N, C-alpha and C positions, 0 to 999 in steps of 0.2 A: 504494500500500500504506500502511496506517496501523496504528499500534500504540498502545495505551492505556498511558500512564505514570501510575501512581497518585501522588497527592500526599499530604502530611501537613499537620497543623496547619490544617485547614480548607481546603486546596487542592482545587480541582476537577480532574478528570482532564484530561490534556493529550494531544493527538494529535501524532504524529511523521510529518512528510511526507517520505518518501524520494524521491518523484517531484516535485521542484520544477520550475518552468518553466525556469529557467536558474540554474545555480550561479555564485557569484562566482569570477572569475579573480583570483588573488592574485599580486602581484609582490613580489620581494624589495626591501627598502629598506635595512635595517640589517645583514642577515645575508649570509653567503656560502654558496653551494651546496656541500654536502659537509662543512661545518664546523658542528658543533652550537655554539650560543652558549656552553654551559658549557665547551667545550674552548678557547675563545679568551680566557679570563680566568685569573688566578692565584688559587687558593683557599688559605685558611689556617684553622687551628684556633684558637679562642679560648675562654676560660673566662668564663662569666657567673655571678657570685656576688653576692648581695645579703644583707645582715645586718640584724638588728634592732638599732636604735641603743641600746636600753636594756640588753639582755642580752648582746649580741654573738652571739646565736644566728643561724645561717644560715637565712634565710627562703626563699631561692631559690638553687639551685645547679644549673647544667648546664655541665659542662666539655666542652671539645673540640667546641663547635659550629662549623659550617663556613660561612664567608662569603667573598666576594671580598675581596681585599686592599684595594680602594679604598672599601669600605663603612666608615663611621666606627664606632667602638666604641658610640656612642650609638644609632645605627641598628640595629646587630646586637643590642644589649641589648633594645631595644624589641620587635623581631621575635621574639626568643627567648622573652621573658617573656609576650608578649601573643598571638602568632599561632601558635607551634608547638603542635601538638595531641598528645594522648596524655599519660598520667600520667608525671610526672617520675621518671626512674629505671627506667621500664619499657622493654622492647624496642620497644614500639609508639610511643614518644615520638619525634617528629621532632627531628633534630639537625643538619640542613643546610638552607640556603636552597634548595638544589636540590629537596629533598623538598616544601617548602612550595609552590614555584612549580609543580612538576609536579602536585601535588594539585589546584591551582586551574586551571592552563592546560589540562591534559589533560581535565578535566571540561568545560571550555568547548568544546574542540575536538570531543570526542565528541558533545556536544549539537548543535554546528554541523553535523556530518555527519548525525546522526540527523534533524535538522529541515530538511535540504536547503539549507544555506547555501553549500556549496562545489561547484564544478563537478566536481572530481576529488579523489581522495585526495591527489594531489600538491599541490593547492592548499591542502588542509587541513594538510598538513605544513609548508608555507611559513608559513601563518598561525600554526601552533604555534611555529615558530622565531622569527618576528617578535615575537609577543606575549611569549615568554620573554625575548628580548633586551631588549625595552623595560622589562620589570619588573626584570630582572637589573641593567640599567644605570641604574635609577632615573629613567627618562624619564617614567613615570607610575605611578600606583597606583590600584587599586580601593579602595572604602571598606571600613572594618573588617569589617562582617558577612561580606563575601566571604572574607576571610582566616580568620575564625572558623569558618565553616560549610561552605563549598563543598568537596566531596570527602570529607566526614566522615559519620559515622552520624547526625549532628544534622540537623534540618530544614534544607533548603538555602535558608535565608533570605539574600538578597543585598541587600535594601533597608535603608537607614539612616533614611529619612524617611517618616513616616506622617501622614496626615490622617484624622481620624475625623468622625463626624456624630452629632448628638443632636437629637431632636425633643421636642416639648412633651407628653411623657407619662412617667409614672413608670417604665414598662418600659424606655423608651429611655434614661432617665437612669441607671438601674441597670446597663443594658448598657454604657453609657459607662464606668462605673467598672470593669466586668469587662474590657472591651477594652483600656483603658489599662493595667490590671494585667498583662495578657498581654504587651503590648509592653514595659513596664518590666522585666518578668521576663527578657526576652530582651536587655536592655541597650540598647534603642533608646528613642526618644522620639516623641511624637505631639502634634499640635495639633488644635484644633477651635473652632468658633464656637458660642457659646451663645445666639445671638440669637433662635432659634426658641422658646426657653422664655419663656413669658409673664412679665411683670414683676410685682413686688410691688404694683403699682397696679391690677392687673386681677383679675377674679373667676374662681374655679374653676367649670367647667361643671357638675361633678357635685354639689357641695354649696352653691355660691353664696358660699363663703368666699373670703378673699383668698389669692392665690397667694404662694408663698414667694419667687419670683424666682430668677434664675440665680446671683446672688452667694451665696445661702444654699447652693445645691447645690455650689458651688465648695469649700465647707468639707469636704464628704465626700470629694471627689476629691483634695483636698490631703492629707487625713489618709491616704487610701489610698496615695498616692504616697510619703509619708513612711514608712509602715509597710513597704511593699515594699522601699524603699531600705534600711531598717534591718535587713531580713531577710536581708541577704547582700551587697547591692551595695556597692561602695566609692565611689560617687558618688551625688549626689542625682538623683532621677528628672528627666528632661528633658521638659517639657511646655509648650505654648503655649495660652493661653486668650484668645479674641478675642470682643469684643462690638461690635456696630454702634453708631455714634454716635447713631442715632435711637431706640435702645432706651430705654424710660422709666426703667430703672434705671442709666443710664449714669453719673450722678454718683456713685452708690454704688460702682460698679465702679471708676471713676477714683480715688476716694479710699481704696479698701479697703486697699491695701498701704501707703499713706502713713500711715494710722492705725495699722497694725500696726508700722510702723517707729518711730512715736512710743512705742508700747507697749514695744518692745524697748529703747529708750533709758531709759525710766522703770525698767524691770526691771533693766537693767544698772546704773543708778545706785543701785538698791536692793541690789545685790550679787549678782544672779543671773548665771549663766554663759550669756550670750547670744551667744557667738561662734558662727561657722558650725561646726556639728557639736557645739556645746556641750550640756551636759546639760539646760539649761532652755529651749533655743530651740524645742522642740516645743510649748511652751505658747502660742506665737503661731501665727497661721494664714496661709495663702496664700503660704508661703515656697518651695513646690516648683514654682511655675509662673512663666513669663514672661507678663505681661499686655500685650495690645495693643488699641488702639481702632481700629476700621475707620471711616475718614472717607471721605465721598464728595465730589464736586465741589460739590454743593449746599451742604453744610455749610461747606466751605472758602471758598466765595464769600460766604457769610453772615458768616464771620469777617473776610474782607477788607473787606466793606462795612459791618460793624457792625450787622447786622440780626438778627432773631430766627430761631429754627430749631425745627421741630416734632418732638416725640417721638411715635412711633406705637405704638399697641396691637399686640401680636403676633397677636391673634386676628382683628381686623377691619381692621387697617391704617390706622385713622383716627387723626388727631392728637389726643392726649389732654392734651398739655401743650406750651406754648411757652416756650422758654428763650432767653436772650441768648447768641448763639453765641460772642461774645468772652469772656463770663464762663466758659463751659464750657472754652473754649480755654485760658484762664488757669489753670483748675483742673488741666487735663491737664499744662500746663507746670510748674506748681508741684509736682505729685505726682512728675513725672519728676525735677525738681530735688532733691526730698527723698529719693527712694528708687529712682530709675532706672526706675520703672514708672509709667504704661504706656508702651510703645513705640507706634508709629503705623504703620498700614497704609493705603495710599491705594487704596481700593476701585475707584474709577472708572478709574484708570490700570491697575490689575491686570486688570480685566475687558475693558478696551479692547485688551489684548494677548493675549486668551484664544483659543486655537486651536479649542476645542470648545464654543462658547457654546450650541449646541442641546442639549447633554447636561447642562447645568447650569452655574450660576455658580460662580466661585471665591470661597469664603467664608472660607477659613482658610489657615494655613501650618503647616509643621513647626516645632519649637521654636526653630530658629535663623533662621527667616523666609526661607530661600532657596528652599524648595520650595513652590510655590503651584499647586494644580490642584484637581481635583474631590474632593468628599468621598469618604471610604472608598477612598483610593488610596495608593500608595506610589511611591517613586522610589529607584533605585540610582544611586550616584555613582561618579565616577572623576575624578582630577585630574592634569593634566600639569605637569611641572616645567619652567617656561618657560626657566630658565637653560640647559637642555640644548640649546636651539636658537639660542643666541648663538654666532656663529662667531668664529674667531680674528681675522677682519678687522673684527669689530664690527658685522656685519649679522645680521639675523634670518633663519634658514633656513626660508623659507616652504614650500618644497616638501617638506622632511622633516617639517615641522609638519603639513601637509595629509595626508600619507600616515599619519602617526601617529594623527591624529584618525580617519581611516577605519578603522584597525584597532581602535581603542578603541570607537568607536560600534558596530561589528559585534559585538565581544565583549559589550558591555553589552546589546545587544538579544538576543543568544543566551541570556543568563542568564535572561531572563524566561521562556524556554521551559521551563526545568527548575526554576525557583525555587518555593519554598514561601512561604506568607504566614500571618500570625498569625490572620486571620479570613477566612471565605469571601468576604465582601463586598469586602474589600481585594484579595484575589486576583482576583476577577472583574473589578473595575474596572481593575486594573493590566494584566491580560492583554488587556483590550479596548482600552486606550489607550496602553499601552507607554511610560510616561513614563521618560525618561532624564535624567541630570544630569551631563553632562561639564562640567568646570571646570578651574581651574588654581591653582598655587601659585608662589611665588617671583617674583611681579610686582615687588615692591619691590626685590629683588636685581637683577633684570633691568634695571630703570630706572637704578639707581645704576651698574651695570657699563657701561651705555650712555652714561653721562655726562649723564643727564636727571634733573631734580628731580621728585620725586613730585608736588608741588603746582606744576605748571607746564603751560603749554599743550602743550609737547612731550611731557611725560610722559603727559598725558591722551590725546594723539593716538595715541601708540603703544599704550597700554592699550586704547583704543577699537578700534583697528585689529586687534589680536590677538583681542579678544573677538568682533569681527565675523567675522573669518576662521574662528575656531573654530566658531561657531554656523552660519555659512553652509556650511562644509564638512560639519558634522554633519548638517544637513538635506539636503544634496545626497546624502550617503551613505545617509541614511534613505530618500530617494526611490529610489535604486538598489536598496536592499533590498526596497522595496515591489514593484519589478519582478521580484524573485526569489522572495520568500516572501509577498508580498501586503501591502497597506496595513493599518494598524491597524483593528480591527473598527468602531470608532466614526467612522471617517473619512467614510463615505458620508453620514452625517447632518450632517457639518460641513465639507463641501467648501468652501463659500464663506467660512466663518469662518477656516479654516486658510489658504487662499490669501490672504485679506486680510491676515493677520498676517505672512505671508512677504513681501508687498509692503511692509508697514510697516518691517520689518527692512531690506529692500533700500534703501528711501528714506533711512532713517537712515544707512546706510553711505555714501551719496552726500554726506551733510552733514558727514562727518568733516573737520576742518580740519587737514590734514597740515602738518608743520613741517620735518621733516628727512628725509634720504634713507632712513633706516631705516623710519620709519612710512609714507612714501610708497610704498615697495615692498610693505609689508604690506597697506595699503589697496587697492592695485592688484590684488593677488591675491584679496583679499576680494571685490572687485567681480566678478571672474570667477566665484568660487564661488557668489555669490548669483544671478547670471544663469543658471548651469548648474542650480542648485537649482530655480529657478522653472520652467525648461524641462522638466526631467525630472519634477518633481513634478506639474505640470499633466497629464502623460501617465500617470504611474504612481500618483499619490497619494503619501502618506508612510507609512513604517512606524511612526513615533513621533509622538505628539501633542506631546511636549515633548522638547527635546534638551539644554538647558544651564542650569546654575545656577552661582553662585559660593559654595561651601561654606567652612567654616572651615579644613579640611584640617589639623587639629591633629596627631593621631597619625600619619597617613600622610605628612604633611609632614616629620616627623622620620625616617620610614622612607626617604624620598627624600633625606635630608640637605639639605633646603631651609633657607635662611637666613630666609625670610619665608613666612608662611602666607596662603593665599587672596589677597584683593585688598589685603592690608595692606602698608604701607611697612616698611622695616627697623625693627625694634623698637629697637635701639640699635647703636652702632658696634662694641661689643665683646661677646664672649660667652665662655662657658666651654666648653672642649673636653675631653672625657673622654680619659683616657690608658689604654693597655693596661697591665694590672697594678694599676690603681687610681689615684685622684687625678685632677686636672684641671689645666689651665692656662688663664689668661685670654688670649685672642687677639683681634686685630682681625679683623673679618669679611673674608673673602677678596675680597668684592666691592669693598672700599675701594681696594686697590692696582690692581685692574682698572679702576676708575673713574678713578683718577688717571692711569693710562696713557692711557686714552681721551681725557682732557682735555689731554693733551700733556706731562705731567710725566714726568721720567725719573730713573733711577738714584738718586743720593744724596738728591734732593729727595723722592722717594716714600718712601724709607726714613725720612727725618727726619719727614715728616708722619705716617706710620704709627706711629713711636715716640711722637710727641706724642699721638696719639689713644689709644694704649695707656696712657699715663700720665694723661690728662685726661678721656677718654671723649667728647670733642667736638673740633671742628675750629677753633673760634674762636681766632685768633692762632697757628694752626699755622704753623711756619716755611716760607716759600716758597709757601703756598697763597693764591691770589688771592681776595679777598672775594667776587667775583662767582660763585665756584664753591662757596661755602658751602652754597647751597641744595641742591646735589646730594646732600649728606650729611645733610640733615635727616631726623630719625627720629620715631618715634611718641612717644618720651619723651626727657627730658633737655634740654640746651641746644638752642635753636632747634627745639623740638618743633613738628611740623606743626600749624597752626591747625585748629580744628574744621571750618571751611568747606572747607579743603583736602581733607579726607576726603570731605565731601559732594560736592564737585565731581568727585572721581575716581569715586565711585559713579555720578554722573549721566552721566559720559562713557561708562561701560560698560553701563549698564542697558538702553539700546535694543537691545542685541545679545544679550540673554539671554531664554530662554524663561521662566525663573523669576525669582528676585530675587537679592539679595546678602546674605550673612550678614556683618554688620559693625556694631559699636557705635562711635559717635562719642564718643571720650573727651574730656571737658571738664575744665578745671582746677577746683579747689575754689572758686575765686573767681567762677566763672561765675554769672550771674544767671538768674532765672526768665525774664526777657525774652530773654536770649540763647538759652536752650533753646527758647522759643517761636519765635524767628526761625529756628533750625536746622530745626525741624519744618516751618515754613511754607516755607522755601526748598526743602526736600525735595519738597514738593508742586509748587512752581513748576518745579523742575528735572526732574520726571518720574520720581522714584523710586517704587518699589512699596512699600518698607518702610524704616523707620528707627528706630534705638534710640540713646539717649544714656546716658552714665554720667558723673556728676560725681564727681570724685575725693573719697573719704572721705564720700560721702553715706550710706553704710550702715554700721551698727555691725559692727565686726570685731575689737575689742580684747578679749582674754581678761582676766578679772578675778580678783581674789583669791577663793579658795574658802572663806573663813571662813563660819561659820554665818550664815544669813540673819538670825536674830534679833539677833546681835551687830552686824551691819551696819546693820540697821534702827534699833537703839538708838543706835549712833554717829551715824547720819544724823540722827536726831531730836535728839540732843544738839547737833549742829552747827547744826541749824536754829534751836533755841532760843537758842543763843549769838548767832547772826546777828540774831535779833529784838531781843535785849537791846542789841546794839551799835547797831542802827538807832534804837532808842528813845533811847539815850544821845546819839547824834549829833544827833538832832532837838532834844533838850532844850538842850544846849550842848556843843559839842566842846571837850575839854580835852586839851591837848598834854602828854604825859608825856615829859619830856626825859631824856636819858641822863646818868648820873653823869660827872664829869670824867674819872675813871679807870675804864675798863670792860674786861671780857674781850673779846678779839677773835680771830677766826680769819682767816688769810689763806690763800687757796687758789689755786694756779696751775692752769690748765686748758687743754686743747686740744680744740676741737670741729671736726671735719672739717678739721684742719690749721690752723685759726685759733687763735692763742694769746692768753691774757688772764689777768688777776688779779682776784680778788674778795676784799674784806675785809668781814667782817660783825662788827658790834659788838652786845653784849647788855646788857640791864639786869641789876641785881643778882640778880633772880630767874631769870635765864637765858633770858628771852624776847628775841627778836630786836628790835633797835631801829633799826638802820641798816645800809646796805650801800654799798659803793663798788666800782664796776666800772671796770677799766682795760682798754681794748681799742683798738688802733690807736695811731698816733703822737700825741704831745702836740701839741695845737693843731689836729689834724685834725677834720673834720666828725664822723667816727664817734666820736672820743674825746669831743667836746663833747656829742653826743647821749647817750652812755652816762653822762656826768656828770649831765646833766639828769634822765635816767631814774632814776639812783641817788637823787638828791635827792627826786624825787617819791615814790618808794617809801618812802624813809626817813621823810618827813613823814607819809605815810599810816600807817605802822607806829606812829609816835609819837602819832598822833591816834586810835589804837584799832582800825584796820582789821586784822583777824587775818591772820597770815601765811598760813593755809590758804586765805583768800579770794584772795590774790595767786597762790598755788600753783595753785588750780583754774582761774584765768583765764589764766595764762601757760604752764603745761605743755601740751604737744602743739601749740604754735604751730609752724607749718612755714615755714621760709625758710632760705636759705643764709647762712652756712655751716652744714652739718649733716653728721651721720655719726658715725664712731667717735670716742670721747673717750679720754683717758688716765686716766679715773677708773674704778676697778674696780667701784664701786657704780652708776655710770650709764654703761654701756658705749656706748649709742647715744643720740644726741640729735637731735631734729628741727630745732633751732635753738639759738642761744646762750641765748635766754630759757628754752627748754625745759630746758636743762642747769642754768642758774643756779637756777631755782626747785625743781628736783628735788634739787639739792645742799643748798639751804637747808632743804627739808622734812626731809631726812635728818639735818641737823645740829640742827634746832630744834623739830621737831614730834614729839609723842609717838607711840608705835607704833600705838595704837588709831586715832588720827586719820589717820595716814599709810596704814594698811591699808585704810581706806575709800576712799582715793584710788588704791590699788594701787601705792604707792611703797614699795619694799623695798630693803634693802641686799643686797649679794651674799651675806652670811652668812645673811640671812633667807630668800632665795630657795633657797639650797642646803639650808637646814634643812627647807623645805617639801618639796623633792624627796626628802629622806632620811626625813622623819617624817610628811609630810602636813600639817604645821602651820607657819605662819610665826612663831608666837609663840616667844619665847626660852624655853629650858628652864633651870631653876635650876641653876647650876653649869656651864652650857655655855660654855666659854671657847675653843671651837674657832675657828680662823681659816681663811680660804679660801686653800688652797695654790695655787700655780700649776698650772693644769690644761693638759696638753699632749696632743697626738696625734702619733703617729709613722706614717709611711707603711707601714712593715712590719707594725706591731702593730695599726694602726687606732686609732680614738678610744677613750680610756678611758671607762668608764661615767660617771665624774665630769665629764669634758670634755663629753660629749654632753648630760648633764643640764644643765650650766650654759648651754650653747648654747641648749638648748630653752627654758630659763627666760628668758634674756636676750633671745632673739629673739621672745619672747612667743608661743611655739608651743604651742597647746593641743590636746589630744586627737589628736595625730599619733603613730601607733604606730611610725613608721619614719622617723626623722630621719636614718637612716644615709646615705641618698642625698645629703642636704644636706652632711653631713660629708665623704662620699666626693668629692662634686663640688668642695668647697672645698679638699680636701687637696692639698698640693703634689706635683709630680712628683719632686722631690729627696727624699732621705732625712732632711733636717733636720726638727726638731720645729717645729710651729706651736703657738702658744698658742691657747686658746679665743677670746681677743679677736681674733686675726687671722682665725680661721675665721669668727667672728661677723660681722666686717666684710664678708667675701666673701659670706656667706650672705644678709645683710640689707642689703647696700649699695645695692640698687636701690630707689629710693623710688617704687614703683609700688603702687597700691592693688589688689592681686590676692589671691585666696584661696590658702591652702596646699593642696597636693595631699593628698587624703584617702587616697591609696594609699601615698605615700612621704614626705610631709611637705615636699616642695620647694615654694618659692614659684613659683606658676604665672604665666603671662603671657597677655595677651589673644590670642585667635584668633577672629576674627569676633565673634559674639555670645557666645562662650564663653571659657573659659580652658583653656590646655593646659600640661602639665607637661613641662619639658625633661628631667627626671630619668628618668621612666619612660614618658612618652607618654600618660598618662591625661588625659582631658578632663573638664570640669565639666558635661557633659551631652550633647555632640554625638558621634555615632559617627564 
């Protein structure tokens, strides 16, 4: 019997098979017969309230929401604000996690029964209970579109990842714009390859004129993405643009965003607001996409050997230009160094692991680079919480992990049966090839809790073993599903290709170099799963052409209360924990004591080490901790940050066991060179990765500027330039030293930067201009004191020979090195180094307002004046002083306190800093000054954007950023 189920949004009709060959027999793993999972936990009611930082107005309020008592406040807040459906305040609004889980799980179970997945209704009920238990206990989570859409009146879109296609015709290009718009409107992202579009060096067939080239058409798509974003979305559109390395326009493509970044810097220096989300950023192009170059083995071998490489016409395939491969490679590395784009995708490796080569090549990826398959296709994701499988004895529960993967893969495949898609082409391809993307989160926490360093052979062996076990089990279950409801439609044409890739995975599993009992047990079970997979698959075929990817797991990672996302290491050893009733407290990650216990430490020693970490943020010189164990606690940032190649090696360990790829950006320090980035990209190819992206700290503009009138800034900039020219001419003619009078006015300032204390004395000429400085830092006779004396003399002589103070200020402000952090100066609350503080203080003391404003250096009174009046300029008769601004737990932050925090943290265009203040607010009722709040808000020296939803500093998650305050991401679903 069959029944037709109508689809929406371009979906084709689907048939329900009531009479399947055999249904699945389901066994209980987590649940007990006769006990519903809801009845085995303790539930409690909570209030979720969010307020506008500026007005104090409540922007979200839902009281009495119901969650299990073991869910954190952060997790319940994210689920309430993002995933509960229905208008707030209406009877239809969801108010309990039970309602959310039932809405999703019961839809999956009904579809599973309708499409013949279960042997009996009793098996369907067990499946329902098991799936509910796993979601309830945060063992795994579906991707966000499932929680948004399934079981609602909206189109039942379950996929987060999309790949489009564009051909060399105007109709196709315009359709590209349309399809991207539809996907962006739904809050998802898409990627595509533009290499079919002929280059600007080729002729048009119709008129004989020169073609525009793909880069020119990128402008229209970029503008479209920006417009749709500004039309209501709270994050920028997520998109990936790929171009093959042999395209004749490849150099233009590589340099496109680098040139735009230079333009951004020029406009910023001219006084325009070029911050992310700033009012003037729309004047530059190509900012809404990640760009990647598709390189093949032929090109990489040419780079390795230093030979030329041919660029090919799109229409004929003939070589129309020869280029030096290393020169192009250098341009790619330099552009990535300058602006983080382009990333790189290794085409030959990608297609060597392609299960359906007869149905087309893999040409592109989704925006985060983890999903790679056929054009016009999609993938739905789900991620396991790995820490849930670490036993009290310190072993990894392989059997429970295997059973959990079985349930998840079954559910994910069922969802394709009822899912809707944004275009007919995407729906058709997805139903024919049934691409899935199971993955995991909390790897970093699992490794630390197991006493294994992230950048170690043992850490990589366990990660590889778990990834192999996950994918081997997924494909084995897929083969079993093929025996029940049939293989994917495209399997018949790709039998040889699919089986070949299965054998490649199996062979890679045999090459894992196990080190410890925990990873030996995991790899042993993985070997069994791959053997069973091949045996069953050769008989039945497979239900799914793709099974696994490693996604960023940003929002759903917080939903599962994970310490780490995706394949990432622990971000830092301390984090903020939200408290019921408001506020937060800084706590050491719970994986730290577990790791210490695993390493053999006990009682008071663990307490002392944890207390040290809470105070210092790192383990160096922690009392009782052996230096050989430091590496276990290495994190993504801070002291002993994991080196870039440590991240690359971890990716390489896991890549052979993934159908798709890995969403991860290799973060590099600001001091990284072009050559180091080129080497990271080259090693990615050598180690067999499918894709790689890098981000050099501070490579992109992100500093908000003064909002004075452009003409004023241009004028002051011109005046400064003219002054500099005159000084150069004077020095060239004959430098003349202007000595200070015997008696002169001087200012002595004591200061503290990041806990380091010092003194500065500045002496002035009779006209008030600065002529000398003396810096005292460190003990007399120490190396530091000597260096500071020498530096003071050098600056003083420079000042006396006519070097303007503003020149020193422009060179030494924003220098980054320790000590850094909060100061005791109300005018300069945060400093990135001693030099940054000293020259900001000197600018405030000796440079006129107009000149300082061009440098965006303002006193606390001036910043407050801007927030009150919209102008930094002093008003005649304004003798107001900045009063101490406080926030109280009960009353919340005063508008003045929030405003100062916003100004001093340099937060621009963030309409809801309330979450930042709430997160930083103490649990006790005592008042906190805005300075203390500021330290907690901006204390992390990580180059990440601010959340466009709530204003909180985001942190990296794969190729994106995720907000710990509200769960929003910078582009990934």
